[in-house]
Structures are given as C-alpha cells and as structure tokens.
C-alpha positions in Angstrom: -15.8 25.2 8.8 -18.6 27.7 8.6 -21.4 28.2 11.8 -23.7 26.0 9.9 -20.9 23.0 10.1 -20.4 23.7 13.3 -24.2 23.4 14.6 -24.7 20.5 12.7 -21.7 18.6 13.9 -22.8 19.8 17.3 -26.3 18.5 17.0 -25.1 14.9 16.2 -22.3 14.8 18.7 -25.1 15.3 21.4 -27.3 12.4 19.7 -24.2 10.5 19.4 -22.7 11.1 22.8 -25.9 9.3 25.1 -26.0 6.4 22.8 -22.9 5.9 23.8 -22.9 6.0 27.4 -26.4 4.1 27.1 -24.7 1.4 25.6 -21.7 1.1 27.7 -19.3 1.9 24.7 -15.8 3.9 24.4 -15.1 7.3 24.5 -12.7 6.8 21.7 -11.9 8.7 18.6 -12.8 5.5 16.4 -16.5 4.8 18.5 -16.9 8.4 18.1 -16.9 8.0 14.5 -18.5 5.2 14.2 -21.7 6.5 16.3 -21.6 9.8 14.7 -22.3 8.2 11.5 -24.2 6.5 13.0 -26.9 9.5 14.1 -26.2 10.9 10.4 -28.3 8.1 9.3 -25.8 8.2 6.3 -24.9 4.9 5.6 -27.6 2.3 6.6 -25.9 -0.8 6.5 -23.6 0.1 8.7 -26.2 1.5 11.2 -28.0 -1.7 10.6 -24.7 -3.9 11.6 -24.0 -2.3 14.2 -27.9 -2.1 15.9 -27.4 -6.3 15.4 -24.4 -5.7 17.6 -25.8 -4.1 20.4 -28.9 -6.4 20.6 -27.1 -9.1 20.9 -24.0 -8.1 23.1 -25.5 -4.6 24.8 -22.9 -3.2 24.3 -19.9 -3.1 21.0 -16.8 -4.8 21.6 -13.7 -2.7 21.2 -13.0 -5.8 18.4 -16.6 -5.3 16.7 -15.8 -1.3 17.1 -12.8 -2.1 15.1 -13.8 -4.2 12.2 -16.7 -2.1 11.7 -14.1 1.1 10.9 -11.6 -0.9 8.8 -15.2 -1.8 6.8 -16.7 2.0 6.9 -14.0 4.0 6.7 -10.9 3.0 6.6 -8.1 3.0 3.3 -7.0 -0.6 2.4 -3.8 0.8 1.3 -3.6 2.8 4.9 -4.6 -0.3 6.9 -1.5 -2.4 5.5 1.2 1.0 6.2 -0.2 1.0 10.0 -0.1 -3.0 9.7 3.3 -3.3 8.9 4.3 -0.2 11.2 2.8 -1.9 14.1 4.9 -5.7 13.3 8.0 -3.4 12.8 7.4 -1.9 16.0 6.8 -5.8 17.8 9.5 -7.0 15.6 12.4 -4.0 18.2 10.3 -4.7 20.9 11.3 -8.7 20.5 15.0 -7.9 19.8 15.1 -5.7 22.3 14.2 -8.3 24.6 16.1 -10.5 23.5 18.6 -8.4 24.0 18.1 -7.9 28.0 17.0 -11.3 28.5 20.9 -12.1 27.4 22.2 -8.9 28.9 21.1 -10.5 32.3 22.4 -14.2 31.6 25.6 -12.3 30.8 25.8 -10.6 33.7 24.3 -13.5 36.2 27.3 -15.8 33.9 29.6 -12.8 34.7 28.9 -12.9 38.4 29.7 -17.1 38.7 32.3 -16.5 37.0 33.7 -14.4 39.4 32.6 -16.6 42.1 34.1 -19.5 40.8 38.1 -17.6 40.4 37.3 -16.6 44.2 37.5 -19.5 44.6 40.1 -20.8 41.9 42.1 -17.8 43.8 42.5 -20.1 47.7 43.9 -23.3 45.8 46.8 -22.6 47.0 46.1 -20.8 50.5 43.5 -23.1 51.4 44.9 -26.4 49.5 42.2 -27.4 48.1 42.0 -31.5 47.2 42.2 -32.6 42.9 37.9 -33.7 43.5 37.8 -29.9 44.2 39.9 -27.7 42.0 38.1 -30.8 39.2 34.5 -29.5 40.5 35.0 -25.8 40.4 36.9 -25.9 36.4 33.3 -28.5 35.6 31.2 -25.1 37.3 33.1 -23.1 34.7 33.0 -25.1 31.8 29.3 -25.9 32.0 28.7 -22.1 33.1 30.4 -21.6 30.0 28.3 -23.4 27.8 25.4 -22.0 29.2 26.7 -18.4 28.2 27.9 -19.7 24.9 24.0 -21.2 24.1 22.4 -18.0 25.5 24.5 -15.7 23.0 23.8 -17.7 20.3 20.2 -18.3 20.6 20.3 -14.2 20.9 22.4 -13.6 17.5 19.9 -17.1 15.6 17.0 -14.1 16.9 19.2 -10.7 15.3 19.6 -12.5 12.1 16.2 -13.6 11.8 14.8 -10.3 12.6 17.2 -8.4 10.8 15.4 -10.3 8.0 12.8 -10.0 8.8 12.7 -5.8 9.4 14.9 -5.4 6.0 11.8 -7.1 3.9 9.4 -5.3 6.3 11.2 -1.9 5.8 11.2 -2.9 1.9 7.0 -3.4 1.9 6.7 -0.5 4.5 8.2 1.5 2.0 6.6 0.4 -1.1 3.1 0.7 0.1 3.9 4.5 1.1 4.7 5.2 -2.0 1.5 3.6 -3.2 -0.4 6.0 -1.0 1.0 9.0 -2.0 2.4 8.2 -5.9 -0.2 7.7 -8.3 0.5 4.2 -10.3 0.1 5.1 -14.0 2.0 8.7 -14.4 4.4 8.0 -11.0 3.0 12.0 -10.7 2.1 12.5 -6.3 -1.6 11.7 -6.3 -4.6 13.9 -4.8 -3.8 11.9 -1.7 -0.5 13.5 -1.4 -1.9 16.9 -2.8 -5.0 16.8 0.1 -2.4 16.4 2.3 0.7 19.1 1.1 -2.7 21.8 0.3 -3.5 21.9 3.6 -0.2 22.0 5.7 0.5 24.9 3.0 -2.9 27.0 4.2 -2.3 26.2 7.8 1.4 26.5 8.0 2.5 29.3 5.3 0.1 30.9 3.2 1.9 33.4 2.3 2.6 33.5 -1.8 0.9 29.7 -2.4 0.0 29.7 -5.8 -2.5 26.7 -6.9 -2.4 25.5 -10.8 -4.5 23.9 -12.2 -4.4 22.0 -15.7 -6.4 19.8 -17.9 -5.6 18.0 -20.8 -7.8 19.4 -23.4 -10.5 16.8 -25.4 -8.9 14.0 -23.5 -11.3 11.3 -24.4 -10.7 12.5 -28.3 -6.9 10.6 -27.7 -9.0 7.9 -26.0 -11.5 7.6 -28.4 -9.4 7.7 -31.6 -6.3 5.4 -30.7 -7.1 3.3 -28.2 -6.4 4.0 -24.3 -3.2 2.9 -24.4 -2.4 5.6 -26.3 -4.5 7.9 -23.9 -1.9 6.3 -20.9 1.1 7.8 -22.8 -0.1 10.6 -23.2 -0.7 11.2 -20.1 2.6 10.0 -19.2 4.1 12.7 -22.2 2.4 15.5 -20.4 3.6 14.2 -16.5 6.9 14.6 -18.0 6.3 17.6 -19.0 5.4 19.3 -16.6 7.4 18.0 -14.0 10.1 19.3 -16.4 9.1 22.7 -15.1 9.0 22.4 -11.4 12.2 23.7 -9.6 12.3 25.6 -6.3 9.2 24.0 -4.3 7.4 23.6 -7.2 5.3 20.4 -6.5 3.0 18.7 -9.6 0.6 16.6 -8.2 -1.9 14.3 -10.8 -5.0 15.8 -9.9 -7.9 12.8 -11.3 -8.7 11.2 -14.7 -6.7 14.2 -17.3 -5.8 16.6 -14.6 -2.8 18.0 -12.8 -2.4 20.4 -9.2 0.8 22.7 -9.3 1.5 24.1 -5.5 4.1 26.6 -5.8 4.8 28.2 -2.5 6.1 32.3 -1.7 5.2 33.0 -4.6 3.1 36.0 -6.9 0.0 35.5 -9.1 1.7 37.1 -12.9 4.6 34.6 -12.2 2.3 31.3 -11.6 0.1 32.4 -14.5 3.9 32.9 -17.0 4.7 29.4 -15.6 1.5 27.9 -16.5 1.7 29.4 -19.2 5.6 28.1 -20.1 4.3 24.9 -19.4 0.8 25.2 -22.4 3.7 26.6 -24.2 5.5 22.7 -24.1 2.4 20.5 -23.9 1.9 22.2 -27.5 5.5 21.0 -28.6 4.6 17.4 -27.8 4.7 14.9 -30.5 3.8 10.7 -29.7 3.9 8.1 -32.4 1.2 5.0 -32.6 3.5 2.8 -33.8 1.2 0.1 -33.9 -1.0 2.1 -36.0 1.9 4.6 -38.0 0.3 7.5 -36.6 1.9 10.6 -35.2 -0.4 12.3 -32.4 1.0 16.1 -32.0 -2.3 18.2 -31.1 -1.6 17.8 -27.0 -3.3 20.9 -25.6 -4.0 21.8 -22.0 -6.1 24.9 -20.2 -5.3 26.3 -16.9 -6.5 27.9 -14.0 -4.2 30.0 -11.6 -5.5 31.3 -7.8 -3.2 32.7 -5.3 -4.2 32.3 -1.4 -6.1 34.8 0.0 -6.3 36.0 3.4 -8.7 33.9 4.8 -8.4 31.5 2.0 -9.1 27.6 2.8 -7.6 24.6 0.9 -11.1 24.2 -0.4 -12.1 27.8 -1.6 -8.5 27.6 -3.1 -8.9 24.7 -5.1 -12.5 26.3 -6.1 -11.1 29.9 -6.9 -8.1 28.0 -9.4 -11.1 24.9 -10.6 -13.1 28.5 -12.1 -10.3 30.1 -13.7 -9.7 26.6 -15.4 -13.3 26.4 -16.2 -12.9 30.3 -17.6 -9.9 29.2 -19.8 -12.4 26.3 -21.2 -15.6 28.4 -21.7 -13.2 31.0 -23.6 -11.6 27.7 -26.6 -9.2 25.8 -24.1 -5.7 25.6 -24.7 -5.3 29.2 -22.6 -3.8 30.2 -19.0 -6.6 32.2 -16.5 -7.1 34.5 -15.1 -5.3 36.9 -18.3 -2.6 39.0 -17.4 -3.1 42.1 -16.7 
C-alpha cells in the first residue's frame, strides 16, 4: 500500500473511531467497515440509514450492523456459503450434545444395572421374598426400556442429522463451486484469480508469470452469429487454453472475452513460448453454426506476458501484463507481447 493510501486510511480511522466511541458501538470488524465507509462518504444511502438507526437507538445495535454490512459489503454467494457452514457446525454441535446425553443415560443405566445385580446376588444369601425378586426384575425391565428409548431417540436423530449433513455438504460444495468457477465456461473465475495471485505474490513469487489473453474482435462473433455462438466460442477457447495448462499452470476467465493464466516458478521467455503455442492452437479452432450452416474458423487472440519483479504487488503484475496485451492489440492483434529476445 502506498504512503498516500496509508495516509488516507489513517485519516478515515481517526474520524471513524471517535464516532464509534461516541455512539457506544463495539469495535468489531463489521462495525469498523461500516463506519470507515461512513466517514468516507462514498455511499450516501448507507450514511442515511446509519444516521436513522443512531437517531432511533442512540447507537447501532448488532442486528442492524449485520444487516447493513450484508447489504453494502457482503457477497450473496459468499454469505450463502457462510450460512451453510454455520448450519453444518450447528448440526454437528447438536449431534455431539445428543451423543453426550445418550452416553449419560447409558452410564446411569449401567449404574442402576450394577445396583440391581448386586441385590440379585444377595438373594441366595439373604433369602429375598418372591415379591422382592419381582420388584428387582420390574426395575431391570423399566431401566432397560429407558435406555432403549434413549438409544432409539439418538439413532433417529443420527439418521436425520446424517441426511441433513449430506444435503448441506452437497449444497456447500455447489456454492463453493459457484464462488470460484465461471458458470458459462466452467473455468476458474476472477474471484479465484484474485485469491490465487495474491497468495502467490505474497508467499512464493519467484519465477511467477502471468499471461492475459483477449479474443480478437469478439464483438464480431456476437454481432454476426448471435450471442449463442459467441458463448460457444468462449467455451471452445476455454477448453483449448486449458489443454495447454500443465504442471501447476492455471487458467481463469478474467472477464468478458479475457482470460488469465498463472504460471508459477518459470521464466518469461518460456512462458512467452507457452502463450504463442496457445495462440497457434486457437488459430486451428473450427466451430460450426448448425442453425445457419456456417463455419467459424477465424478465432484469433492477443496475449500479454509479464514476470514477477522485486517489490511487485498483484496489481502491478496485472498492470504490466495488461500493458503488453494492449501493445499486442495496437500492433495488429493475434500476437504475443513482449517479443522474444
């Protein structure tokens, strides 16, 4: 983060924290985000709603903070995943408590059984009457029914919980897939790219290279053949690019008709050669529009390549690759920049 950004952030916090203290608002991450945005005055509707809440309650209750945070900051898909994870946690906790209760019942039953058996052992020595023996047997039967009901209740809870847990796990998997994969092409999406490039830059940046590819004249496909064929072009390009991604190389749909490829622990010339082989493989793509009986074989793409340099951030690395892509476009498209040395 630049010194200017740090200065602005510090100035906003100096305004936000006294406001939070004034209104008796806990210094939680959620509240920090709300009041940091409030003093920044970039979201007028958020400021208006916060003012209304504070006027009414002389503070901002946690329920209102949470609702405002979800409305203005949280991603709906991410919230869905969080909600399901919380449901899973609650289910496991409930199941664990039920197991503890059943174990407790079993220990009590074992204690009663031991007591009753001790009494049965005394029958021969102390000459219990028939009525006393029957009383002991009734106690054993009653205790047996109690533990049977307890274990049966737990078994039913377990079966029900297992069913719900499997369903939640499936939904969680689907939602996490939606979080990180593009719905149309099934490639990893921009969210996944942001997460991965940030992790690589922070943890193992040596030799990290980035390719940004853009389908040339993609608008022409949509205008000439329609959006359905345009979607087919995107899918076909994704498959062809993905075929070249090996040994830790990962493909992402960067946005629209743009793709990003992260290549860890490599060299610029080698990655430039990879990008050029991708470019040539796209030239060989052929699609058929069966409805119009037309053949599409003019799919071309431009590529920009950059390698991590000391003190790079994820943003600066992306910016350099994007500049190379723009240069490839400027020089006539269907090429890789920088030129090999």
